[in-house]
N, C-alpha and C positions, 0 to 999 in steps of 0.2 A: 445636340441638346436644344430644346425649345424653352424659351423664357418669355413670360407675359410681362410687358412693360406698362407700368402705371405712371401716369403723369401727375406731377405735383402742381395742382391748379392754384395753390396759394402763392407760388413764386414762379410764374411763367418765364421762360427764357426770352429775353428781348430779341426781336429780329428773327424769330423762328416761326415759320408758318407750318403748323402741324396739320396733318390730315384729320378728317372728321372723326376717325376712330381713336386718335391719339389721346384725346382728353376724356374719353369715356371709360368708366370703370368696367372691368371685366366681371362677368357673372361667375358664380361658383361652377356652373356647368362648363363654361369655356376653360376655366382653370383645370377642371377635372379631365377634360379632353386633352389638354396640353400635356398634363402629367402622364396620361395613358399613352400618348404618342411618344413621349420621351422614354417611357419604360419599354415600349414596343421596339424602339430603335436600339435601346441597350440590349434587349434580349436577342435581337437580330445580329448585333455585333458579336455578342458572346457565342451565338450559335455558329457563325462563320468562323470565328477564332477557334472554337472547339474542334470543328471538323478539320481545319487546317492543321491543328496540333496533332490530331489523330493521324492524318495523312503523313506528316513528317515522322511520327513515331513508327508507323508501319514501314515506311521507306528505310528508316534507320535500322529496324530489325532485319529487314531483307538484306541490306548491305552487309551488316555484321555477320549474318549467317553465311553469306557467300564468301566473305573473307575467312571465316572459320573453316569452311569446307576446303577452300584452297590451301590454307595453312596446314590443316591436319593431313591432307593428302601429301603435301610436301614433307611433313614430318615423318610420315610412314615411309616415304621413299628414302629419306635420309637414314632412317633406322635400318631399313633393309640393306642399303648400301654399306652401312657400317658393319653389320653382321656378315654380309657377303665378303667384305674385305678381310675380316678376321678369319673366315673359313678358307679363303682362296690364297692368302699371302704365303709366300715361300721365302724364309730368311736365307740370305746369302752369307756364307762365312767370311768372305773377303772380296774386295773389288778388284783384286789383281788379275783374276782370270774370269772371262765371260763363259758361263756354263750354257752349252747349247740346249740342254734339256729344259731349261727355264724359258725358252723362247715362247712368247705369247702369254706368259704367266705374270701375275702380280708378285713383285719381289720387294724385299726390304734390304737395302745395302747402306753401309756407312763407310766413311773414309774422308780423305783430304781432297779438296778440289785441286785440279791440275789444269793450268791455263798454258797452252803451248805458245801462243804469240801475244805480246802485250798490245793493248789498245793505245793508239797514238793520235796526237793532234800536232802535226809537225810545225805549223806556223807559230805555235806558242811553246814548242819544245816540251810538250807533255807526253808522257808514256807511263803506263801502269799495267801490271798483270792482274786483271780483274775481269769479271763477267760483264760489267757495264761501265761506261764512261759517259758522264753527263756534262754537257757544256751549256751553261746558263748565260744568256746575253741580255744586258739591260742598256737602255739608252736614256740619256738625260734630255728631257723634253718638257714642253708646256702641258699643263692640265687645267681644265676648267672645272670649278666647283661652284655650286649654288649656296649662298650664305643667306640665312634669314635675318632681315634687319628689323623685324617687328611689323606690327600692323600699320604703323604710321608711315612706312616707307613702301611704296608700290612700284618704284622704278625698276625695270628688269635689269638695266645695266648696272645699277648700284648694288644689286644683290649677287653679282658674280665676282669670283676671286680666281686669279690666275697664279699658279705656282710652277716652279721648275723642280721636278722630282725624277728619280730613277725608276723606270718602268720596264717590265718584260715585254709588253705589247706596245705597238705604235698607237699614238693618239692622233686621230685625224683632225688637224687644226682647221680644216675647211668647214667643219660642223660647229666651230665656236661661234658664239654670238658676236664676238669682237676678234676676228681672225688677224686683223692688221696688228703687227707687232708681236704676235704669238705664233709664228709659223714654225711647224715641226718638219723634220725630214720625212720623205715618203717611204723610204726603205731602210732596212738595217744592213750595214756592211757585212755583218757576221750573223748567222742564224743559230738559234738554240737547237740542240739535238741530243739524243741519247744513242750511243753506239753500243751494240751488243756483240760480244766476242763470239765468233763462229766456232772456235775450237776450245770447248770446255769439257773436261773429263773428270770422272770420279773413278780413279784407277784406270781400268780399260773400258769402262762404260762411258758412252758419250751422252751428254745431256741434251734433251730436245728443247725446242723453243718454249714450250709451256713451262718447263722447269726453270729455264733462264729468266722467265718473267717473274718468278717468285722473289728474285733479288731486288728489293725496293728500298733498302736501308742505305741511303747514300751518305758518304762521309766526305767533307770538303778537304781538298789537298792542293798543294802547289808543287811544281816541279823544281828540282834543284838547278835545272838548266835555264839560263836566261833566254828570253825570246830573241829572235834574229834581229839585228840592229836595223835592218831595212823595214821592219814592221812598225817602227815608231811606237812600240808598246812599252808602257811603264808598269812596274810591279809595286803594289802597295797593299800590305795586310792581306795577302793571299788573293788579291784581285789583279787582273791584267787590264790596264786602262789605256784606251786610245784617246788620249787627252793631252793638250799642250800644257795644262796646269792641273795637277791632280787635286790641288787645294781649292781651286776656283773653276769647276767644270763649266763648260759652255753647252748650249743646246746643240745636240747632235753628237756629243761625246759618248763613247761606248765603254762599258766595263764587262769583263768576262770572268766567270767563276767556274771552276772545275770540281767535280766530285765523282766518287766511284762507289760501286756496290759489288759485293761478292769477290773479295780479294783472293788471290791464289793461296793455297795451303790452309784454307778455312775448313774445319772439320764439320761435315754435314751428315744428316740422316735423310734418306730418300725412300719413299714408297711410290713405285710406278711400275708400268708394264715393260718388260724386256722385249724389244723387237730387234733381233740381231744383236748389235752392240749398243743400240740406242735405247734410252729410257723415255717412254711416252706415257700419256694418260691411259689409265685402265678404265674401260667402260663396264659398269655393273649391270645387273639384270634390269634395273629400273631406268637405265640410261644415264646415270650419274657418272661423272668423271672423277677418278682418283689419281691425283698426282700431287703428293705432299713433299715438301722440303723444309726441314727444320735444322737450325744450327745446333751443333753439339751432337754427342752420341746419345740417342734415345731409342728405346724399345718400340717396336712397331705397334704394340697395343697402346702404349702411352700416346703415340702420335695420332692414332685413329681416335682415341678417346678425346684428345684436345680438339681435333677438328669436329667431332660429333658434338662436343659440348658447346662450341661456338654457335652451331646451327640450332642446337636445342634452346639456347638462351634467346635467340631471335624468334623461335617459334613461340616461346612463352610470352614474349612481348606482344605478338599478334593475338594470342589467346586472351590475354588480359584486356587488350583494347576491344576485342569483339565481345567479351563478357560485359564490360562496362557499357558499351554501346547498346547491347541488348537490354540491359536494365533500364537505361534512359528511354529507349524506344518503346519498351513494354509499358513503362509508367505513363508515357504520353498517350498511348493507344489503349490503355486498359479498360476505360469506361465504354469502349465500343461493345464489350461483352454484354452490357445491359440491353443494348438494342437487339442483340441476337436472340436472346430468350430470357426475359426478366423473371419468369416463373420457374426456370429450371433450378433444381436444388443444387446441382453441382456448381453452376455459375454463381448462385447465391453464396455457397460456401467459399468459393474462391474470392469473391468480392468482399466477403466478411473480413478478410485479413487486412484490407486497406491497400491502397495503390503501391506503397513502398514495399511491403512484405510480399505482395502478389508479384510485383516486378522481379524481385530477387528470386523467388521460387521459380517463376517462369523462365528466367534467364538460366538458372542452374539446370532446369529440366532440358531446355533446348540445347545448351552447350554440351552437357554431358551425354545426351542422347546422340547428337551428331558425332561427337568425338568417339563414343563407344562403337557406333556403327562403322565408322571409317577404320578404326583400329582392329575390328573383329577379324578381318582377313589376315592380319599380321600377328596379332596377339589375341587369340580368342578369349582367354580367361580375363584379361584386363578389359576388353571390350564388353564382355558379358556383365562384369561387375559394374561398370559405369552405367550401362543401360538399365540394369536392375535397380541400382540406387536411385537414378533419376526418375524412373517410373514409380517406384515405391514412394518417393518423396511427393510426387505430384498426386498420387492416389490418396495419400494420407491427408493432404490439405483439401482435396476435392470432395472427399466423402465425409469428412469430419469438420467441425468448427468448434470454437471455444464455447463452453456452456454459458448460457445467458440466464438471468433471473426469470422465474416464471411470469412475473408481472410485466417483464419487458416485452414490448411489442416489436416483433421483427418486421421491418418493412424496407423495401428498396428505396433509394433516393428518388425524390420527385424529378420530373422532367427538367425543371429549371435548375435543379442542383446537379444534374448530370454533367454540366459543363463546368 
């Protein structure tokens, strides 16, 4: 902004030596030039901001369309995998006998888990018949925290706080700003780990590694057997503590917690491919993997529907995000149509709706058209209906506009108002 400064000759500032032009009154012509220059700078700023906004809008539309295409292709693959699974699945009457004619086929089998050998952790006297045994190790150690003391305190040392807490991972005390007096051990005497039972069966069917990974609901437990006296381990509230005083732990003390997942004799329902006597993932026509495990007795159609519903919900989240992003991007870049052809009747009809309505219609047209084209190969009827509806909607607004009074003069916005 430019501003003309007028001097007050009646009360000059003492001690201020002004240049020759300071005390002169500006002419109307100079004021007019200054205002014109200010207006020119303002228009230039609006011009640059307008094109920046258009560029961001175009980029947003392109990104949302790319995400929509990726999401719809994934949704089509999931739908094909779901229908392929329904057609290819072979229900097995019972898990007691492995049927050779089902080798290489997708089967559905239910029954009780059978674990041949329990998982053990001998130093702590822990043993359980389950698919997984998890050992969680925590160490009592120093931690450094930054505390805000307000704008009046700028000292870096005064804004630090050191506490002793139980942590799963080691804290490197050498990185502390005040390491002296806050030293932590360099290693853990016992490591956290998850052990997987190699011998897990459902009747005579052996579970593969992919199905064992499905057991992730861990339940904490303690063994009825006390740890070996030489371990110097104390038990308290389900925890195994390497500490001289469980009520006042010291830095370097360790506590261990055990939990299990997939206990023996749990009734489960499995959909997987039979390879000999082992259950492995089944590969569909689209390359998707099918290996489902649910607790309880469930029909194969219900299991496939649940898995398909979870992916469908995720696809709808991406669809909604892409649609909203397309609306915002189209709204930001809508006025670029005026520069394409200001006298075209179709563009005038589209711009007559206003930026908000035009953006909504454009987003509906783009999203439905892309979705219909991608789904046409899998579901031709649904794809045709989506494309037909989107094209009809776009043509309706492109070829017609609301009736205006005869006296009203239809004109496009001026160049300065385009921004």
